[in-house]
C-alpha positions as CSV (number, residue, x, y, z in Angstrom):
1,M,-16.1,23.8,-28.8
2,H,-13.6,24.5,-26.1
3,K,-10.6,21.9,-25.8
4,S,-7.7,21.6,-23.6
5,Y,-4.6,19.3,-22.9
6,G,-2.2,18.6,-20.1
7,T,0.5,16.2,-19.4
8,G,1.1,14.8,-15.9
9,R,3.8,12.7,-14.3
10,R,4.1,10.8,-11.0
11,K,6.9,8.4,-10.1
12,T,7.3,6.4,-13.3
13,S,4.0,7.0,-14.8
14,S,3.0,9.5,-17.4
15,A,-0.5,10.8,-18.3
16,R,-1.9,12.7,-21.3
17,V,-5.2,14.2,-20.4
18,Y,-7.7,15.7,-23.2
19,L,-10.4,17.9,-21.8
20,N,-13.5,18.7,-23.9
21,E,-16.9,20.4,-23.3
22,G,-19.4,17.7,-22.7
23,S,-21.5,15.9,-20.1
24,G,-18.9,14.2,-17.6
25,V,-17.7,11.1,-19.4
26,I,-14.3,10.0,-18.3
27,T,-12.4,7.5,-20.5
28,I,-9.1,6.1,-19.4
29,N,-7.1,3.9,-22.1
30,S,-10.3,3.4,-23.8
31,R,-11.8,2.1,-20.7
32,D,-14.5,3.6,-18.3
33,L,-13.5,5.1,-15.0
34,D,-15.1,2.3,-13.0
35,D,-13.4,-0.4,-15.1
36,F,-9.9,1.1,-15.0
37,I,-9.8,2.1,-11.2
38,K,-11.3,-0.2,-8.6
39,S,-10.5,1.6,-5.5
40,K,-12.9,4.1,-4.0
41,T,-10.2,6.3,-2.4
42,L,-8.3,6.7,-5.8
43,K,-11.5,7.5,-7.8
44,S,-12.2,10.1,-5.2
45,Y,-8.7,11.6,-5.5
46,L,-8.9,11.4,-9.4
47,I,-12.2,13.5,-9.4
48,S,-11.3,15.9,-6.7
49,P,-9.8,18.8,-9.0
50,L,-13.1,18.5,-11.0
51,E,-15.2,18.8,-8.0
52,K,-13.1,21.8,-6.5
53,S,-13.4,23.6,-9.8
54,Q,-17.3,22.6,-10.1
55,L,-16.8,21.1,-13.7
56,L,-17.6,17.7,-13.0
57,Q,-20.6,17.0,-15.2
58,K,-19.6,19.8,-17.7
59,V,-16.4,18.4,-19.2
60,D,-15.4,15.0,-21.1
61,L,-12.1,13.6,-20.4
62,K,-10.1,11.2,-22.5
63,I,-7.0,10.0,-20.9
64,T,-4.0,7.7,-21.8
65,V,-1.6,6.7,-19.2
66,C,1.3,4.3,-19.3
67,G,4.1,3.3,-16.8
68,G,4.2,2.5,-13.1
69,G,1.5,1.3,-10.6
70,Q,-2.0,2.2,-9.8
71,S,-1.5,5.1,-7.5
72,G,1.4,6.5,-9.6
73,Q,-0.9,6.4,-12.6
74,V,-3.9,8.3,-10.8
75,G,-1.2,11.0,-9.5
76,A,-0.1,11.5,-13.0
77,I,-3.7,11.9,-14.3
78,V,-4.5,14.3,-11.5
79,H,-1.4,16.4,-12.2
80,G,-2.2,16.3,-16.0
81,L,-5.9,17.1,-15.3
82,T,-4.9,20.1,-13.3
83,R,-2.8,21.4,-16.0
84,A,-5.4,20.8,-18.5
85,L,-8.0,22.8,-16.4
86,V,-5.8,25.7,-15.7
87,R,-5.4,25.9,-19.5
88,Y,-9.2,25.5,-20.1
89,Q,-10.0,28.1,-17.4
90,G,-7.3,30.3,-16.1
91,D,-8.9,31.6,-13.0
92,L,-8.8,28.1,-11.5
93,L,-5.3,28.4,-10.8
94,P,-5.5,29.9,-7.2
95,V,-7.9,27.4,-6.3
96,L,-6.2,24.2,-7.6
97,R,-3.0,25.6,-6.2
98,R,-4.4,25.9,-2.7
99,E,-5.5,22.2,-2.6
100,G,-2.0,21.1,-3.8
101,F,-3.0,19.8,-7.2
102,V,-0.5,22.0,-9.3
103,T,3.0,21.0,-7.6
104,R,4.4,18.1,-9.2
105,D,5.4,15.4,-6.8
106,A,9.0,14.7,-7.6
107,R,9.7,11.7,-5.4
108,K,10.8,8.7,-7.2
109,V,12.5,5.3,-6.0
110,E,16.2,5.9,-5.2
111,R,18.5,3.6,-7.1
112,K,20.4,0.7,-5.4
113,K,24.0,1.6,-4.5
114,V,27.0,-0.6,-5.0
115,G,28.1,-2.6,-1.9
116,L,24.7,-2.1,0.0
117,R,21.6,-4.4,0.0
118,K,19.2,-1.7,-1.1
119,A,19.2,2.1,-1.6
120,R,20.4,2.8,1.9
121,K,20.5,-0.6,3.7
122,A,23.7,-1.8,4.5
123,T,24.8,-5.4,5.8
124,Q,24.8,-5.8,9.6
125,F,28.1,-4.4,11.2
126,S,30.1,-7.1,13.0
127,K,32.9,-6.1,15.4
128,R,34.5,-9.5,15.7
């Protein structure tokens, strides 16, 4: 039985993805995929690496994810899933890289600065 593992991160979320040969069962934090994610667009984004690699009904996924919100968690899962797929089958790397799944999205929330209202927003300037 062939196994693989990948860690993914996005914003403040981190996901651990365990990939096993199987029948296409996806569990996230001990819950079914449909229970964990309600949005159709996020679901389609999550399974897109499996569709591009044509392994949707051939592998089982056990995923633990923590931190952040729904979209950040799905981004972390996709990143970890891509890493696990590349370890599972090395010839998938060019296909997944072409689709943009391999690159980690490094954008995070910028911290608030002293003397400003937000990270970059200042108070309104008054000349008099």
